[in-house]
C-alpha positions as CSV (number, residue, x, y, z in Angstrom):
1,M,62.5,-174.9,19.3
2,Q,62.6,-177.8,16.8
3,W,65.8,-179.7,17.7
4,K,66.6,-180.9,14.2
5,A,65.7,-177.5,12.7
6,L,68.1,-175.7,15.0
7,A,70.9,-178.2,14.2
8,L,70.4,-177.8,10.5
9,A,70.3,-174.0,10.7
10,L,73.6,-174.1,12.6
11,L,75.2,-176.4,9.9
12,V,74.1,-174.0,7.2
13,R,75.3,-170.9,9.1
14,H,78.8,-172.4,9.8
15,G,79.1,-174.0,6.4
16,S,79.9,-177.4,7.9
17,G,78.9,-180.9,7.0
18,Q,79.9,-182.0,10.5
19,A,77.5,-182.2,13.5
20,F,77.3,-179.2,15.7
21,E,77.2,-180.6,19.2
22,M,75.3,-178.9,22.0
23,M,73.9,-180.0,25.3
24,R,70.1,-179.7,25.3
25,F,68.2,-180.9,28.3
26,S,65.1,-180.2,30.4
27,C,64.8,-178.7,33.8
28,S,61.3,-179.2,35.3
29,Q,59.7,-176.6,37.5
30,L,61.3,-176.3,40.9
31,V,59.1,-173.5,42.2
32,I,57.2,-170.4,41.0
33,D,57.7,-167.6,43.6
34,R,58.5,-164.0,44.2
35,L,62.2,-164.5,44.9
36,D,65.3,-163.1,43.1
37,P,68.6,-163.7,44.9
38,L,70.6,-162.1,42.1
39,V,68.9,-158.7,41.7
40,N,67.0,-158.5,45.0
41,P,69.0,-160.7,47.4
42,G,67.3,-161.2,50.8
43,M,64.1,-159.4,49.7
44,V,60.9,-161.4,50.4
45,P,58.9,-161.0,48.4
46,S,60.8,-159.6,45.4
47,P,59.1,-157.1,43.1
48,H,57.9,-159.6,40.5
49,L,57.2,-163.3,40.0
50,H,59.8,-165.8,38.6
51,Q,59.6,-169.4,37.4
52,I,62.7,-171.2,38.7
53,V,64.4,-174.5,37.9
54,G,67.4,-176.4,39.0
55,G,68.9,-177.3,42.5
56,N,66.7,-177.2,45.5
57,S,69.1,-175.0,47.6
58,F,67.5,-172.0,45.8
59,N,66.5,-169.3,48.3
60,A,66.1,-165.5,48.6
61,S,69.8,-164.8,49.4
62,M,72.3,-167.3,48.0
63,D,75.4,-165.3,49.0
64,P,78.2,-166.8,46.9
65,A,80.6,-166.5,49.9
66,D,78.8,-169.3,51.7
67,H,76.2,-170.8,49.4
68,D,77.7,-173.8,47.6
69,L,74.9,-175.1,45.4
70,P,76.2,-178.7,44.9
71,S,76.8,-179.3,48.6
72,L,73.6,-177.6,49.8
73,S,71.2,-179.0,47.3
74,T,69.7,-182.5,47.9
75,C,68.1,-182.7,44.4
76,T,67.9,-181.0,41.1
77,S,64.9,-180.7,38.6
78,C,67.4,-181.0,35.7
79,T,68.2,-184.1,33.6
80,F,71.9,-184.1,34.6
81,S,72.0,-185.0,38.3
82,E,75.3,-183.2,38.8
83,D,73.7,-179.9,37.7
84,F,72.5,-178.0,40.8
85,S,72.6,-174.6,39.0
86,N,69.6,-172.3,39.1
87,Y,67.9,-170.9,36.1
88,W,65.0,-168.5,36.2
89,T,62.9,-166.1,34.1
90,A,59.9,-163.8,34.4
91,V,56.4,-165.3,34.2
92,L,53.8,-164.7,31.4
93,Y,50.2,-163.8,32.2
94,F,47.0,-163.5,30.2
95,R,44.8,-160.4,30.8
96,A,41.2,-161.2,30.0
97,R,38.7,-158.6,28.6
98,N,37.2,-158.3,32.1
99,G,40.6,-157.2,33.5
100,T,41.5,-160.3,35.4
101,Y,44.8,-162.1,35.0
102,K,45.7,-165.8,34.7
103,R,49.3,-167.2,34.7
104,V,50.1,-168.9,31.4
105,P,51.3,-172.5,31.9
106,Q,54.5,-173.8,30.4
107,F,54.9,-177.0,28.4
108,V,58.0,-179.0,27.5
109,S,60.0,-178.6,24.3
110,E,60.1,-181.1,21.5
111,G,61.6,-184.5,22.3
112,L,61.9,-183.9,26.1
113,R,59.9,-184.9,29.2
114,A,59.4,-182.5,32.0
115,D,56.9,-180.6,34.1
116,G,57.0,-177.2,32.3
117,G,60.2,-175.4,33.3
118,I,63.0,-174.5,31.0
119,T,64.9,-176.3,28.2
120,V,68.6,-175.4,28.8
121,Y,71.3,-175.4,26.2
122,Y,75.1,-175.3,26.8
123,I,76.7,-174.7,23.4
124,P,80.5,-174.8,22.7
125,A,82.3,-173.2,19.8
126,S,81.5,-174.5,16.3
127,D,85.3,-175.0,15.7
128,T,86.2,-178.2,17.4
129,N,89.7,-176.9,18.0
130,T,88.4,-174.0,20.2
131,K,88.1,-174.9,23.8
132,V,85.6,-173.2,26.1
133,T,86.2,-172.7,29.8
134,A,83.5,-173.8,32.2
135,F,82.2,-171.4,34.8
136,K,83.8,-171.2,38.2
137,P,82.0,-171.6,41.6
138,G,80.1,-168.5,42.5
139,F,79.6,-167.5,38.8
140,R,76.4,-165.8,38.0
141,M,75.0,-163.6,35.2
142,L,71.9,-161.8,33.9
143,V,70.5,-161.1,30.5
144,G,67.7,-158.6,29.8
145,D,66.2,-155.9,31.9
146,A,63.1,-156.2,34.0
147,A,62.6,-152.5,33.9
148,A,62.8,-152.2,30.1
149,R,59.6,-150.8,28.4
150,S,61.1,-150.1,24.9
151,T,63.6,-151.6,22.5
152,T,66.8,-152.5,24.2
153,T,70.3,-153.4,23.2
154,A,69.7,-157.0,24.3
155,P,68.4,-158.6,21.1
156,K,69.4,-162.0,22.5
157,V,66.0,-162.0,24.4
158,C,63.2,-162.8,22.0
159,H,59.8,-164.3,21.3
160,R,58.4,-166.5,18.6
161,C,54.8,-167.2,17.6
162,M,54.9,-171.0,17.2
163,P,53.0,-172.8,14.4
164,A,50.7,-175.7,15.4
165,T,53.3,-178.2,14.4
166,G,56.9,-178.0,13.4
167,D,58.8,-174.7,13.4
168,N,60.2,-172.0,11.2
169,S,63.6,-172.6,9.8
170,N,65.2,-169.4,11.1
171,I,67.7,-169.5,13.9
172,N,66.9,-168.3,17.4
173,C,66.2,-164.5,17.7
174,G,66.4,-164.1,13.9
175,A,63.4,-162.7,12.0
176,P,60.5,-163.2,12.5
177,D,61.4,-163.6,16.2
178,S,61.1,-160.3,18.0
179,Q,61.8,-158.6,21.3
180,T,58.0,-157.8,21.5
181,L,55.3,-160.3,22.2
182,P,53.4,-161.7,19.2
183,T,50.3,-159.7,18.3
184,G,48.0,-162.5,17.1
185,F,46.9,-166.0,18.0
186,C,49.8,-168.5,18.1
187,D,48.6,-172.0,17.2
188,G,51.6,-173.6,18.9
189,G,52.0,-171.2,21.8
190,I,54.7,-168.6,22.4
191,R,58.4,-169.5,22.6
192,S,60.7,-167.3,24.7
193,V,64.5,-167.6,24.1
194,I,67.2,-166.0,26.2
195,T,70.8,-166.3,25.0
196,F,73.7,-165.5,27.3
197,P,77.2,-164.0,26.4
198,T,80.1,-166.2,25.5
199,C,83.1,-164.1,26.6
200,W,84.4,-163.7,30.2
201,D,86.9,-161.3,31.7
202,G,88.7,-164.3,33.3
203,K,88.7,-162.8,36.8
204,N,85.3,-161.9,38.2
205,T,82.5,-164.4,38.8
206,D,80.0,-161.5,39.1
207,S,79.7,-157.8,38.7
208,A,77.6,-155.0,40.2
209,D,75.1,-155.2,37.3
210,H,75.6,-159.0,36.9
211,K,76.5,-158.3,33.2
212,S,79.8,-156.4,33.0
213,H,82.0,-159.4,33.7
214,V,80.8,-161.1,30.5
215,A,80.3,-159.9,26.9
216,Y,79.1,-161.0,23.5
217,P,81.7,-161.5,20.7
218,E,82.9,-158.6,18.7
219,G,80.5,-157.9,15.8
220,S,78.3,-160.7,16.9
221,A,75.1,-161.2,14.8
222,D,71.8,-161.0,16.6
223,A,71.1,-164.7,15.8
224,G,74.5,-166.1,16.5
225,V,74.6,-169.4,18.4
226,G,77.5,-170.9,20.3
227,A,80.9,-169.7,21.5
228,Y,81.6,-168.2,18.1
229,G,83.5,-165.1,16.9
230,T,86.3,-163.1,18.5
231,C,86.1,-162.1,22.1
232,P,87.0,-158.5,23.0
233,E,90.4,-157.9,24.7
234,S,88.6,-157.0,27.9
235,H,86.8,-160.3,28.0
236,P,89.3,-162.8,26.4
237,V,88.0,-166.1,27.8
238,K,85.5,-168.1,25.8
239,I,82.8,-169.7,27.9
240,P,79.9,-172.0,26.9
241,Q,76.9,-170.3,25.6
242,V,74.0,-170.8,27.9
243,M,70.6,-170.5,26.3
244,Y,67.1,-170.8,27.8
245,E,64.0,-171.9,25.8
246,V,60.6,-171.5,27.5
247,M,57.4,-172.7,25.9
248,W,54.3,-170.8,27.0
249,D,51.0,-172.5,26.4
250,T,48.9,-169.6,25.2
251,R,46.7,-172.0,23.2
252,P,43.8,-172.1,25.8
253,F,43.5,-168.3,25.5
254,N,43.1,-168.3,21.7
255,D,39.5,-167.1,22.0
256,P,38.5,-163.8,20.4
257,D,35.8,-163.4,23.1
258,L,38.5,-163.2,25.8
259,W,40.9,-160.9,23.9
260,P,40.5,-157.1,24.1
261,E,37.7,-155.8,21.8
262,D,40.3,-153.8,19.8
263,G,42.2,-156.9,19.0
264,S,45.4,-155.9,20.8
265,Q,47.5,-158.7,22.3
266,P,46.6,-159.5,25.9
267,F,49.8,-161.1,27.3
268,V,51.7,-159.4,30.1
269,W,55.0,-160.3,31.8
270,S,55.0,-160.6,35.6
271,T,57.1,-157.3,35.5
272,G,53.9,-155.5,34.4
273,D,55.2,-155.2,30.8
274,K,52.6,-155.7,28.1
275,D,54.9,-155.3,25.2
276,G,57.6,-157.9,25.9
277,Y,60.8,-155.9,26.3
278,S,61.3,-156.8,30.0
279,Q,61.7,-160.6,29.7
280,H,65.0,-161.6,31.3
281,G,67.0,-164.6,32.4
282,D,69.1,-165.1,35.6
283,Y,71.8,-167.8,35.9
284,V,73.7,-169.1,39.0
285,F,76.3,-171.7,38.2
286,G,76.1,-174.9,40.3
287,W,77.6,-177.9,38.5
288,K,79.4,-180.3,40.8
289,D,83.2,-180.3,40.6
290,D,84.4,-180.3,37.0
291,A,81.4,-182.0,35.5
292,L,80.6,-179.2,33.1
293,Q,84.1,-178.8,31.9
294,R,84.3,-182.6,31.2
295,A,81.0,-182.4,29.2
296,M,82.2,-179.4,27.2
297,D,85.6,-181.0,26.4
298,A,83.8,-184.2,25.3
299,R,81.4,-182.0,23.2
300,C,78.4,-183.8,24.6
301,N,75.3,-183.6,22.5
302,G,71.6,-183.5,23.5
303,A,70.5,-184.9,26.8
304,V,72.8,-187.9,26.8
305,C,76.5,-187.6,27.9
306,N,78.8,-190.4,28.9
307,Q,80.8,-188.0,31.0
308,L,77.8,-187.1,33.2
309,K,75.3,-188.8,35.5
310,T,71.7,-188.5,34.5
311,Q,68.4,-189.1,36.3
312,S,65.0,-190.1,35.0
313,S,62.4,-187.4,34.1
314,E,60.2,-188.8,36.8
315,T,63.0,-188.2,39.4
316,A,63.7,-184.7,38.1
317,M,60.0,-183.8,38.3
318,K,59.9,-184.8,41.9
319,C,62.5,-182.2,42.9
320,T,60.4,-179.2,44.0
321,K,60.3,-176.5,46.7
322,P,57.4,-175.1,48.7
323,R,56.6,-171.5,47.9
324,V,57.9,-168.9,50.4
325,N,55.2,-166.4,49.6
326,A,51.5,-167.3,50.2
327,E,50.1,-165.8,47.0
328,D,47.7,-167.1,44.4
329,Y,49.8,-168.0,41.4
330,D,47.4,-170.4,39.7
331,G,43.9,-168.9,39.7
332,W,42.3,-165.9,38.1
333,V,43.5,-162.8,40.0
334,T,42.6,-159.1,39.8
335,Q,46.3,-158.1,39.7
336,I,49.6,-159.8,39.0
337,P,51.4,-160.6,42.2
338,G,53.8,-157.7,42.9
339,M,52.2,-155.4,40.5
340,D,51.9,-152.8,43.2
341,M,55.7,-152.9,43.6
342,T,56.6,-152.9,39.9
343,S,54.3,-150.0,39.2
């Protein structure tokens, strides 16, 4: 997402001449593996492949009762060195005309340096008088549904066909963004955005479905950004809006000789979903001490914050984990890893 375009769109939406501060920083690839400690804790391998960033204490279980991310992690792939949270999404594949699959690589968003991964946003309320409450230890949440195969009630998960340069002026997940994958060549790749709720019940750091303890504001617009609006009585506490931005480099596959003869779009999520409805984002909070609260109170902007410790992009990119599952995630394969489980 074009950083300046997003900021301008927010100013127009909120009718303000003042800057709308939001943290925006890169988290390089930590590992690509079939693990999911949120939905399938302890299962090795999990049903489908994820791309994961953040603290290197990430593993298949991560029981919040005894897994403290800041104390167990020795590094993080994120810009802010006090952020040992883990962020992960499904992985995009290209299906060639001959039926083989190739994982689509990721590239970094505008203005940042990273090895693929995810661009992470933490967005406060547009009203500077409204305070947001940072997440508590053990907090985790999920947006989207890996099993979805048709339109869902989660319009906060969307795709955009990016132009070769620049970007459209619309805000995230507003038209022409869509829950479905683009149907034609995208000169600038495909951008996937996942936007999390901004209202919390104030008591539970998790719930059985990893969703019920949080909510979107009442009457929230599909394209709303930040901790805006009125929280429902059941979820009265405003929390920072976490947003993921993943750039998928589909440009090497823009070859009509590789695409299906009928011209249908050839991209498939690692869930086995060829339409796009099943993209999802998982979040496990792992900021050290009160670092995130300090950053939100100071309304830190971009990838620089006087309240936080940072590390170089080179240091962040060195933070990786070996794969647990010995599967081919890089070459051409006859089936997506885990497809036998997802089907």
